C-alpha positions as CSV (number, residue, x, y, z in Angstrom):
1,M,0.0,0.0,0.0
2,E,2.8,2.4,0.9
3,S,4.6,1.6,-2.3
4,E,1.6,2.5,-4.3
5,D,1.2,5.8,-2.6
6,T,4.8,6.6,-3.0
7,K,4.5,5.7,-6.7
8,K,1.5,8.0,-7.1
9,I,3.4,10.9,-5.4
10,Q,6.4,10.3,-7.7
11,E,4.2,10.3,-10.8
12,M,2.5,13.5,-9.7
13,K,5.9,15.2,-9.2
14,T,7.1,14.0,-12.6
15,D,3.9,15.3,-14.3
16,L,4.2,18.8,-12.7
17,N,7.9,19.1,-13.7
18,L,7.1,18.2,-17.3
19,L,4.1,20.6,-17.4
20,L,6.2,23.4,-16.0
21,E,8.8,22.8,-18.7
22,C,6.0,22.8,-21.3
23,L,4.9,26.2,-20.1
24,K,8.4,27.6,-20.4
25,Y,9.2,26.3,-23.8
26,Q,5.8,26.8,-25.5
27,M,5.6,30.6,-25.1
28,D,4.7,31.0,-28.8
29,N,1.9,28.4,-28.6
30,P,-0.9,29.7,-26.4
31,F,-3.1,26.7,-27.0
32,S,-0.4,24.3,-25.6
33,Q,0.1,26.7,-22.6
34,K,-3.6,26.7,-21.9
35,E,-3.8,22.9,-22.0
36,A,-0.8,22.6,-19.7
37,L,-2.4,25.1,-17.2
38,V,-5.7,23.3,-17.2
39,T,-3.8,20.0,-16.6
40,I,-1.9,21.6,-13.7
41,H,-5.2,22.8,-12.3
42,S,-6.7,19.3,-12.4
43,I,-3.7,17.7,-10.6
44,C,-3.8,20.3,-7.8
45,Q,-7.5,19.9,-7.4
46,Q,-7.1,16.1,-6.8
47,N,-4.1,16.4,-4.4
48,S,-3.6,19.3,-2.0
49,N,0.1,18.4,-1.7
50,A,0.6,18.9,-5.4
51,G,0.2,22.7,-4.9
52,V,2.9,22.7,-2.3
53,Y,5.3,20.8,-4.6
54,F,4.4,23.1,-7.5
55,R,5.3,26.1,-5.3
56,E,8.6,24.5,-4.3
57,I,9.7,24.0,-7.9
58,G,8.9,27.7,-8.7
59,G,5.8,26.9,-10.8
60,L,3.5,29.1,-8.7
61,M,5.5,32.3,-9.3
62,F,6.0,31.4,-13.0
63,V,2.3,31.1,-13.6
64,R,1.7,34.4,-11.7
65,N,4.2,36.2,-14.0
66,L,2.7,34.4,-17.1
67,A,-0.8,35.8,-16.2
68,K,0.7,39.3,-16.2
69,S,3.0,39.2,-19.2
70,S,1.2,37.0,-21.7
71,E,-0.3,38.7,-24.6
72,H,-3.0,36.2,-25.1
73,S,-6.2,36.5,-23.2
74,M,-6.9,32.8,-23.0
75,V,-3.5,32.2,-21.4
76,K,-4.2,35.0,-18.8
77,E,-7.6,33.5,-18.0
78,A,-6.2,29.9,-17.6
79,A,-3.3,31.2,-15.5
80,L,-5.6,33.1,-13.1
81,Y,-7.9,30.1,-12.9
82,T,-4.9,27.9,-12.0
83,L,-3.7,30.3,-9.4
84,G,-7.1,30.5,-7.7
85,A,-7.5,26.7,-7.6
86,V,-4.0,26.2,-6.1
87,A,-4.6,28.9,-3.4
88,E,-8.0,27.6,-2.6
89,Q,-6.6,24.1,-1.9
90,N,-3.6,25.1,0.2
91,V,-3.2,28.0,2.7
92,Y,0.5,28.2,2.2
93,C,0.0,28.9,-1.5
94,Q,-2.6,31.5,-0.5
95,Q,-0.1,33.3,1.7
96,T,2.6,33.2,-1.0
97,L,0.2,34.8,-3.6
98,C,-1.2,37.3,-1.1
99,T,1.0,40.3,-2.2
100,S,0.2,43.9,-3.1
101,E,1.7,43.4,-6.5
102,L,-0.8,40.7,-7.4
103,F,-3.7,42.7,-6.1
104,E,-2.5,45.7,-8.2
105,D,-2.4,43.5,-11.3
106,L,-5.8,42.1,-10.6
107,T,-7.1,45.7,-10.1
108,W,-5.7,46.6,-13.5
109,F,-7.4,43.7,-15.2
110,L,-10.8,44.7,-13.7
111,S,-10.5,48.4,-14.6
112,N,-9.1,47.9,-18.1
113,N,-11.8,48.3,-20.7
114,D,-9.9,45.9,-23.1
115,S,-10.4,43.1,-20.6
116,N,-13.2,40.8,-21.6
117,T,-15.9,39.6,-19.2
118,N,-14.3,36.2,-18.7
119,L,-10.9,37.7,-17.8
120,K,-12.6,39.9,-15.2
121,R,-14.4,36.9,-13.8
122,M,-11.1,35.0,-13.3
123,S,-9.6,38.1,-11.7
124,V,-12.6,38.4,-9.3
125,Y,-12.2,34.7,-8.5
126,V,-8.6,35.0,-7.5
127,I,-9.4,38.0,-5.3
128,L,-12.2,36.0,-3.6
129,V,-9.8,33.2,-2.8
130,L,-7.0,35.4,-1.5
131,V,-9.3,37.4,0.8
132,S,-11.4,34.6,2.1
133,N,-10.7,33.9,5.8
134,N,-7.6,36.1,5.5
135,R,-7.4,39.5,7.3
136,T,-4.2,40.3,5.4
137,G,-6.0,39.9,2.1
138,Q,-8.9,42.1,3.4
139,T,-6.4,44.8,4.2
140,L,-4.6,44.6,0.8
141,V,-7.8,44.6,-1.2
142,R,-8.7,47.9,0.5
143,E,-5.2,49.5,0.4
144,T,-4.6,48.7,-3.3
145,G,-8.0,50.2,-4.3
146,C,-9.2,46.9,-5.5
147,I,-12.4,47.1,-3.4
148,T,-13.2,50.4,-5.0
149,V,-13.1,48.8,-8.4
150,L,-15.3,46.0,-7.1
151,T,-18.0,48.4,-5.9
152,Q,-18.0,50.1,-9.3
153,L,-18.5,46.8,-11.0
154,F,-21.5,46.1,-8.7
155,R,-23.1,49.3,-10.0
156,T,-22.3,49.0,-13.7
157,V,-22.0,45.4,-14.8
158,L,-25.8,44.9,-15.0
159,S,-27.5,47.9,-16.6
160,K,-31.0,46.5,-16.8
161,Y,-33.2,45.2,-14.0
162,E,-34.9,42.8,-16.4
163,L,-32.6,39.9,-16.7
164,N,-32.8,37.7,-19.8
165,L,-30.4,34.9,-18.7
166,S,-31.1,33.0,-21.9
167,D,-29.0,35.6,-23.6
168,K,-25.3,34.5,-23.6
169,N,-23.9,38.0,-23.1
170,V,-26.4,38.8,-20.3
171,F,-25.7,35.5,-18.7
172,Q,-21.9,36.2,-18.7
173,S,-22.4,39.6,-17.2
174,Y,-24.7,38.2,-14.6
175,Q,-22.0,35.6,-13.6
176,L,-19.5,38.5,-13.2
177,W,-21.9,40.5,-11.1
178,S,-22.7,37.5,-8.9
179,S,-19.0,36.9,-8.4
180,V,-18.5,40.5,-7.4
181,C,-21.3,40.2,-4.8
182,S,-19.6,37.1,-3.3
183,T,-16.2,38.8,-3.3
184,L,-17.6,41.8,-1.5
185,C,-19.1,39.5,1.1
186,V,-15.8,38.0,2.0
187,C,-14.2,41.4,2.0
188,V,-16.4,42.6,4.9
189,N,-16.9,39.4,6.8
190,N,-15.2,36.2,8.1
191,P,-13.4,37.8,9.7
192,Q,-15.5,40.9,10.2
193,N,-13.8,44.1,8.8
194,D,-15.3,47.3,10.0
195,E,-13.4,49.5,7.5
196,N,-14.4,47.5,4.5
197,Q,-18.0,47.5,5.8
198,M,-17.9,51.3,5.9
199,L,-16.7,51.4,2.3
200,C,-19.3,48.9,1.0
201,C,-22.3,50.5,2.7
202,S,-22.2,53.1,-0.1
203,L,-23.8,50.4,-2.3
204,F,-27.0,50.2,-0.2
205,P,-29.1,52.6,-2.3
206,H,-28.2,50.6,-5.4
207,A,-28.9,47.3,-3.7
208,N,-32.4,48.7,-2.7
209,D,-33.1,49.5,-6.3
210,W,-32.3,45.9,-7.3
211,L,-34.5,44.5,-4.5
212,I,-37.5,46.6,-5.5
213,N,-37.2,46.1,-9.3
214,C,-36.2,42.5,-9.6
215,I,-37.7,40.1,-7.1
216,T,-36.1,36.9,-8.4
217,P,-33.9,34.4,-6.7
218,E,-31.0,35.3,-9.0
219,V,-31.0,38.8,-7.5
220,I,-32.5,38.4,-4.1
221,R,-30.0,35.8,-2.8
222,P,-26.7,37.6,-3.6
223,V,-28.0,41.1,-2.7
224,C,-29.4,39.9,0.7
225,S,-26.2,38.1,1.4
226,F,-24.2,41.3,0.7
227,I,-26.5,43.5,2.8
228,G,-26.6,41.1,5.7
229,L,-22.9,40.6,6.0
230,T,-22.1,44.3,5.4
231,L,-24.2,45.5,8.3
232,A,-23.7,42.5,10.6
233,N,-22.6,43.5,14.1
234,N,-22.0,47.1,13.0
235,T,-24.5,49.6,14.5
236,F,-23.4,52.5,12.4
237,V,-23.8,50.7,9.1
238,Q,-27.2,49.4,10.3
239,K,-28.4,52.9,11.1
240,Y,-27.2,54.1,7.7
241,F,-29.0,51.2,5.9
242,I,-32.3,52.1,7.7
243,S,-31.8,55.8,6.9
244,V,-31.7,55.1,3.2
245,G,-34.9,53.1,3.4
246,G,-33.4,49.7,3.4
247,L,-35.6,48.2,6.1
248,D,-38.7,49.5,4.4
249,V,-37.6,47.9,1.1
250,L,-36.9,44.6,2.8
251,S,-40.3,44.7,4.4
252,Q,-42.1,45.3,1.2
253,V,-40.2,42.4,-0.5
254,L,-41.0,40.1,2.4
255,V,-44.7,40.9,2.2
256,Q,-44.7,40.2,-1.5
257,L,-42.8,36.9,-1.1
258,E,-45.0,35.7,1.7
259,S,-48.0,36.3,-0.5
260,D,-46.4,34.4,-3.3
261,S,-45.4,31.5,-0.9
262,H,-48.9,30.2,-1.0
263,K,-48.4,29.4,-4.7
264,T,-44.7,28.4,-5.0
265,V,-42.3,26.8,-2.5
266,S,-39.4,28.8,-3.9
267,S,-41.0,32.0,-2.8
268,A,-41.3,30.6,0.8
269,K,-37.6,29.7,0.7
270,L,-36.7,33.2,-0.7
271,A,-38.8,34.8,2.0
272,V,-36.7,33.1,4.7
273,V,-33.6,34.6,3.1
274,V,-35.1,38.1,3.3
275,T,-36.2,37.3,6.9
276,K,-32.5,36.7,7.9
277,T,-31.5,40.0,6.4
278,V,-34.3,41.8,8.3
279,D,-33.1,40.1,11.5
280,A,-29.5,41.3,10.9
281,C,-30.8,44.9,10.6
282,I,-32.6,45.0,13.9
283,A,-30.6,42.5,16.0
284,D,-28.5,45.2,17.6
285,N,-31.2,47.9,17.3
286,P,-34.5,46.4,18.5
287,T,-36.1,49.8,18.6
288,F,-36.1,49.8,14.8
289,G,-38.7,47.0,15.0
290,V,-41.4,49.7,14.9
291,I,-40.7,50.2,11.2
292,L,-41.7,46.6,10.7
293,S,-45.0,47.1,12.4
294,K,-46.1,49.4,9.6
295,Y,-46.0,46.4,7.2
296,Q,-47.4,43.9,9.8
297,I,-44.3,41.8,9.4
298,V,-45.0,39.8,12.6
299,S,-48.3,38.4,11.1
300,K,-46.5,37.6,7.9
301,L,-43.7,35.8,9.7
302,L,-46.3,33.8,11.7
303,T,-48.0,32.8,8.5
304,L,-44.7,31.9,6.9
305,L,-43.8,29.8,10.0
306,L,-46.7,27.4,9.2
307,H,-45.4,26.7,5.7
308,E,-44.9,22.9,5.3
309,S,-41.8,23.1,3.1
310,L,-39.6,24.8,5.8
311,D,-37.1,22.8,7.8
312,S,-36.2,23.4,11.4
313,G,-33.3,25.7,10.5
314,E,-35.5,28.0,8.5
315,K,-38.1,28.0,11.3
316,F,-35.4,28.9,13.8
317,S,-34.5,31.9,11.6
318,I,-38.2,33.1,11.6
319,I,-38.7,32.6,15.3
320,L,-35.4,34.4,16.1
321,T,-36.5,37.3,13.9
322,L,-39.9,37.4,15.8
323,G,-37.9,37.6,19.0
324,H,-36.0,40.6,17.9
325,C,-39.1,42.2,16.5
326,T,-40.9,41.9,19.8
327,E,-37.9,42.6,22.0
328,D,-38.6,46.4,22.3
329,C,-41.7,47.1,20.3
330,E,-45.1,46.9,21.8
331,E,-46.8,47.1,18.5
332,N,-45.2,43.9,17.3
333,Q,-45.9,42.3,20.7
334,Y,-49.6,43.0,20.3
335,D,-49.5,41.8,16.7
336,L,-48.1,38.5,17.9
337,F,-51.0,38.1,20.4
338,K,-53.6,39.2,18.0
339,N,-52.5,36.7,15.4
340,N,-52.3,33.7,17.8
341,G,-48.5,33.8,17.9
342,L,-48.3,32.7,21.5
343,P,-49.8,29.2,20.9
344,L,-47.5,28.8,17.9
345,M,-44.5,29.5,20.1
346,I,-45.7,27.1,22.8
347,Q,-46.3,24.5,20.1
348,A,-42.8,25.0,18.7
349,L,-41.3,24.8,22.2
350,T,-43.0,21.5,23.1
351,E,-42.7,19.7,19.7
352,S,-39.3,20.7,18.5
353,Q,-36.1,18.8,19.4
354,S,-33.8,21.6,18.4
355,E,-32.2,23.4,21.3
356,E,-31.6,26.6,19.4
357,L,-35.2,26.7,18.2
358,N,-36.5,26.2,21.8
359,K,-34.3,29.0,23.0
360,A,-35.6,31.3,20.3
361,A,-39.2,30.4,21.2
362,T,-38.5,31.0,24.9
363,F,-37.0,34.4,23.9
364,V,-40.3,35.4,22.2
365,L,-42.4,34.2,25.2
366,H,-40.3,36.3,27.5
367,N,-40.8,39.4,25.4
368,C,-44.5,38.9,25.4
369,K,-44.7,39.0,29.2
370,K,-44.2,42.7,29.1
371,I,-47.2,43.5,26.9
372,T,-49.3,41.0,28.9
373,E,-48.8,42.8,32.1
374,K,-49.4,46.2,30.5
375,L,-52.7,45.0,29.0
376,C,-53.8,43.8,32.4
377,L,-53.1,47.1,33.9
378,S,-54.6,49.2,31.1
379,L,-57.8,47.2,31.1
380,G,-59.3,49.3,33.9
381,E,-58.4,52.6,32.4
382,Y,-61.2,52.6,29.9
383,S,-64.1,54.9,30.8
384,F,-67.7,53.6,31.2
385,D,-68.8,56.0,28.4
386,E,-67.1,53.8,25.8
387,N,-69.1,51.6,23.6
388,E,-70.1,48.4,25.3
389,K,-69.2,46.3,22.3
390,Q,-65.7,47.7,22.3
391,L,-65.3,46.9,26.0
392,E,-66.5,43.3,25.3
393,D,-63.9,42.9,22.6
394,I,-61.2,44.1,24.8
395,N,-62.2,41.8,27.6
396,M,-62.4,38.9,25.3
397,K,-58.9,39.6,23.9
398,E,-57.6,40.0,27.4
399,K,-59.0,36.7,28.5
400,N,-57.3,35.0,25.5
401,L,-54.1,36.7,26.3
402,E,-54.2,35.6,29.9
403,E,-55.0,32.0,28.8
404,Y,-52.1,32.0,26.4
405,W,-49.7,33.5,28.9
406,K,-50.8,31.0,31.5
407,K,-49.8,28.2,29.1
408,A,-46.5,29.9,28.4
409,K,-45.7,30.2,32.1
410,E,-46.4,26.5,32.5
411,I,-44.0,25.7,29.7
412,L,-41.3,27.9,31.2
413,H,-42.0,26.5,34.7
414,R,-41.6,23.0,33.2
415,I,-38.2,23.9,31.7
416,E,-37.0,25.4,35.0
417,Q,-38.2,22.3,36.8
418,L,-36.4,20.0,34.5
419,E,-33.2,22.0,35.0
420,R,-33.6,21.8,38.8
421,E,-34.3,18.1,38.6
422,G,-31.1,17.6,36.6
423,N,-29.1,19.5,39.3
424,E,-30.8,17.6,42.2
425,E,-30.5,14.2,40.7
426,K,-27.0,13.6,42.0
427,I,-27.9,14.7,45.5
428,Q,-31.0,12.5,45.6
429,R,-29.0,9.5,44.3
430,E,-26.5,9.9,47.2
431,K,-29.3,10.2,49.8
432,Y,-31.0,7.1,48.4
433,K,-27.8,5.1,48.7
434,D,-27.5,6.2,52.4
435,N,-31.1,5.3,53.1
436,V,-30.7,1.9,51.5
437,S,-27.6,1.1,53.6
438,S,-29.2,2.2,56.9
439,M,-32.4,0.2,55.9
440,N,-30.4,-3.0,55.4
441,I,-28.7,-2.6,58.7
442,N,-32.1,-2.1,60.5
443,I,-33.7,-5.1,58.8
444,E,-30.8,-7.4,59.7
445,N,-30.9,-6.4,63.3
446,T,-34.7,-6.9,63.4
447,L,-34.5,-10.3,61.8
448,K,-31.8,-11.4,64.2
449,H,-34.0,-10.3,67.1
450,L,-37.0,-12.2,65.7
451,H,-35.0,-15.3,65.1
452,G,-33.7,-15.2,68.6
453,D,-37.2,-14.7,70.1
454,S,-38.6,-17.6,68.1
455,I,-36.0,-20.0,69.4
456,G,-35.7,-18.7,72.9
457,K,-39.4,-18.5,73.8
458,G,-40.9,-21.5,75.4
459,P,-44.2,-22.4,77.1
460,E,-43.4,-19.7,79.8
461,A,-43.2,-17.0,77.2
462,E,-46.4,-18.2,75.7
463,D,-48.1,-18.2,79.1
464,K,-46.8,-14.7,79.6
465,D,-48.3,-13.6,76.4
466,K,-51.6,-15.1,77.3
467,S,-51.6,-13.3,80.6
468,Q,-50.8,-10.1,78.8
469,S,-53.6,-10.8,76.4
470,R,-56.0,-11.0,79.3
471,K,-54.9,-7.6,80.5
472,L,-55.3,-6.1,77.0
473,P,-58.2,-8.0,75.4
474,S,-58.9,-5.4,72.9
475,C,-55.4,-5.6,71.5
476,K,-55.6,-9.3,71.3
477,S,-58.8,-9.3,69.4
478,H,-57.5,-6.6,67.0
479,G,-54.4,-8.6,66.2
480,I,-51.9,-5.7,66.3
481,L,-50.4,-3.4,68.9
482,T,-48.6,-0.2,68.0
483,T,-46.4,2.3,69.8
484,A,-47.9,5.6,70.8
485,C,-48.2,8.0,67.9
486,T,-48.5,11.7,68.2
487,N,-50.4,12.2,64.9
488,D,-53.6,10.7,63.7
489,H,-52.3,10.4,60.2
490,Q,-49.2,8.6,61.4
491,M,-51.4,6.3,63.4
492,K,-53.6,5.3,60.4
493,T,-50.5,4.8,58.2
494,L,-48.8,2.6,60.7
495,L,-51.9,0.5,61.2
496,K,-52.4,0.0,57.6
497,S,-48.7,-0.9,56.9
498,T,-48.0,-3.1,60.0
499,D,-51.1,-5.3,60.5
500,P,-49.9,-8.9,60.0
501,F,-53.4,-10.3,59.8
502,D,-54.5,-7.8,57.2
503,A,-51.4,-8.7,55.2
504,C,-52.1,-12.4,55.6
505,Y,-55.7,-12.0,54.5
506,R,-54.7,-10.1,51.4
507,E,-51.8,-12.3,50.3
508,S,-53.5,-15.7,51.0
509,G,-56.7,-14.8,49.2
510,Q,-58.8,-16.7,51.8
511,N,-61.0,-13.8,52.8
512,K,-64.2,-15.7,52.4
513,T,-63.1,-18.6,54.7
514,L,-62.1,-16.1,57.4
515,Y,-65.3,-14.2,57.2
516,K,-67.4,-17.4,57.5
517,A,-65.6,-18.3,60.8
518,D,-67.6,-16.2,63.1
519,S,-69.7,-13.5,61.5
520,S,-71.4,-12.4,64.6
521,Y,-68.2,-12.0,66.5
522,S,-66.6,-10.2,63.6
523,Q,-69.1,-7.4,63.8
524,N,-68.4,-7.0,67.5
525,L,-64.7,-7.1,66.7
526,H,-65.0,-4.3,64.2
527,E,-66.7,-2.0,66.7
528,R,-63.9,-2.8,69.3
529,T,-61.3,-2.2,66.6
530,N,-62.6,1.3,65.8
531,F,-62.7,2.1,69.5
532,E,-59.0,1.0,69.8
533,K,-57.9,3.2,66.9
534,K,-59.2,6.2,68.7
535,N,-57.8,5.3,72.1
536,S,-54.6,3.5,71.3
537,V,-52.6,6.8,71.6
538,S,-53.2,6.9,75.3
539,Q,-52.4,3.2,75.9
540,S,-48.9,2.0,76.7
541,S,-47.8,-0.8,74.5
542,D,-44.1,-0.9,75.2
543,H,-44.5,-4.4,76.8
544,V,-46.4,-5.9,73.9
545,F,-45.3,-4.8,70.4
546,K,-42.6,-2.5,69.2
547,P,-42.6,-1.7,65.4
548,P,-39.3,-1.3,63.5
549,I,-37.8,2.0,62.7
550,P,-40.0,3.9,60.2
551,V,-37.2,4.0,57.6
552,V,-38.2,0.4,56.6
553,K,-41.8,1.2,55.8
554,N,-41.2,0.1,52.2
555,R,-39.4,-3.0,53.2
556,K,-42.0,-5.3,51.6
557,Q,-41.2,-4.1,48.1
558,E,-37.4,-4.0,48.5
559,L,-36.9,-7.3,50.6
560,P,-39.9,-9.5,50.0
561,V,-38.1,-12.6,51.1
562,T,-37.2,-11.5,54.6
563,D,-40.4,-9.6,55.4
564,P,-42.2,-11.3,58.4
565,F,-45.6,-10.4,57.0
566,T,-44.9,-12.1,53.8
567,L,-43.5,-15.1,55.7
568,C,-46.8,-15.3,57.6
569,S,-48.7,-15.2,54.4
570,D,-46.6,-17.9,52.8
571,I,-46.9,-20.2,55.8
572,I,-50.7,-19.9,55.9
573,N,-50.9,-20.4,52.1
574,K,-48.9,-23.6,52.4
575,E,-51.2,-24.9,55.2
576,V,-54.3,-24.0,53.4
577,I,-53.2,-25.7,50.2
578,T,-52.2,-28.8,52.2
579,F,-55.5,-29.2,54.0
580,L,-57.6,-28.4,51.0
581,A,-56.0,-31.4,49.3
582,T,-57.9,-33.8,51.5
583,D,-61.6,-33.7,52.6
584,S,-60.8,-35.2,56.0
585,H,-59.1,-32.0,57.1
586,S,-61.7,-29.5,55.9
587,K,-63.1,-29.1,59.3
588,M,-59.7,-28.6,60.8
589,L,-58.9,-25.9,58.2
590,K,-62.0,-24.0,59.2
591,Y,-61.0,-24.5,62.8
592,R,-57.5,-23.2,62.3
593,C,-58.5,-20.1,60.3
594,S,-61.2,-19.1,62.8
595,E,-59.0,-19.5,65.9
596,I,-57.8,-15.9,65.6
597,L,-61.3,-14.7,66.2
598,L,-62.2,-17.0,69.1
599,T,-62.8,-16.0,72.7
600,P,-60.0,-16.0,75.3
601,R,-61.4,-19.1,77.0
602,R,-61.6,-21.1,73.8
603,R,-58.1,-20.0,72.9
604,R,-56.8,-21.3,76.2
605,Q,-58.4,-24.6,75.6
606,L,-56.8,-24.9,72.1
607,S,-53.5,-23.8,73.5
608,S,-53.5,-26.6,76.0
609,E,-54.3,-29.0,73.2
610,S,-51.3,-27.8,71.2
611,T,-48.9,-29.4,73.6
612,T,-50.0,-32.8,72.4
613,S,-50.7,-32.2,68.7
614,G,-48.1,-29.4,68.2
615,G,-48.7,-26.2,66.2
616,I,-47.0,-23.6,64.2
617,I,-45.9,-20.5,66.1
618,L,-45.5,-17.2,64.2
619,E,-43.8,-14.3,65.8
620,P,-44.3,-11.2,63.7
621,F,-42.2,-8.6,65.6
622,G,-42.5,-10.3,69.0
623,K,-46.3,-11.0,68.9
624,T,-46.9,-14.8,69.3
625,V,-49.9,-16.1,67.4
626,S,-50.8,-19.8,67.5
627,V,-52.2,-21.1,64.2
628,R,-53.7,-24.5,64.2
């Protein structure tokens, strides 16, 4: 692979050497020289390193001298074309050619009446390449007087506003004029050059004439580009353009193009180009937006915004222009409201995925806040002598404005909320990690305590619990005892989340069986339970049941395997399934499930029987419950 590349480079060098020799020894044969120059241009276009080598062997300076000294126009044109191509491909070649001598030669070609149109085009092309992205070139084009000649060509190349591009001569003149426009654009911008902007602003009146008399893409695009770049970020030039009626002209052209956009897509695209130029005029001088209100530009832009052929970039340009129009002009702000502009901004803000477009829409909504507040305050200033219909119209408009602004505030609030959530997400994640770690520690301690109690408790502990149940029958019947709570809401929450029987009922799905056990006693139990919920705050329950730390209130979802309530449910489920499998144990199943609701005497009897037949002892958080 490397050998092939080396071979190609060597072939390229050999070709350039031979072509340079051909140029030197074919001075009397302009056709051979032209062909050689065209071939050099082609090689340099394909390989940027070819221009560097051609400069090293002296070919670049030879071609430059050939363009100046040759008597044949075709050789001059080919030489200039080659110089422009090499400089365009390589910045070192651009710097080598960027001299005052070459700019003076190019100026002479442009100002000489004997130079044909094509030679002038090639000269303008070389100037454009040398000045583009080059402040040194921008300075030389001004100091050598070349920019003055370019401005003169802008005025004189096209003598008629009606362009017949099918005519060959007219088409060549138009190509030259278009090249001059492009060259003037790079003279004033990228980088921005204030001095060149001041020189080019003298062309504004002539540019206005072109805009008024020839509303075609071939004229609108180059002229608008020239105007927009000439006055960009230059307040003085912007004021001068407005003083010569430039903003009025642009407004009139925009109105015409917006009207034509309903018929042709090209008019809509061209209207966006004019919109960008309007925005450049008022971006640094928002007070000049009042001029646009005379032509109802805001309503035209809102209509243009709905055009289906526009992409997100073009819509962004329109919304940004609306933002500058409404920034410091109440007339435009009111036009935005009157033409349902606020819903369109909200729609653009919610539907678009473009960050730039969202910022532009937010900018417009922020500007509209001022007029909303003013309309609210001025509503009460109308006298009662005014026509009632007029007052109704005002009230209706005001209601619509308030509704739109309410939606806008919701959107803005949503944006701010998302930003805050993004900033707080890290903090919340750290807090969650800390809570989970402390939760795991508490659960482990609780399970260890439960496991120790289930092993260590014997018949004495069971008797102790029975004696305690006699002292607190209401608690025994209810099936849950809580610690004292200082708040009714906390009490209800704790009861709902820590009732083991309630959890067993829900998980096992045996509600019907439990309800059939003792319906008459269940009603009495319900009344006693309600009484306990009201008075359990005053009762001391430290010796009966102590719930875990509130941090683990969501333990069931996070640790379903170690949750005692779930274990209770699982055990009962297993027993129910086992006994349902045989008919001989159906009575025992009913007996087991209803034991929870039996009287204390009956429970003592069953407890004494458990010593012979055994039973399952569940200890949810220290409360012993015998299930038969």
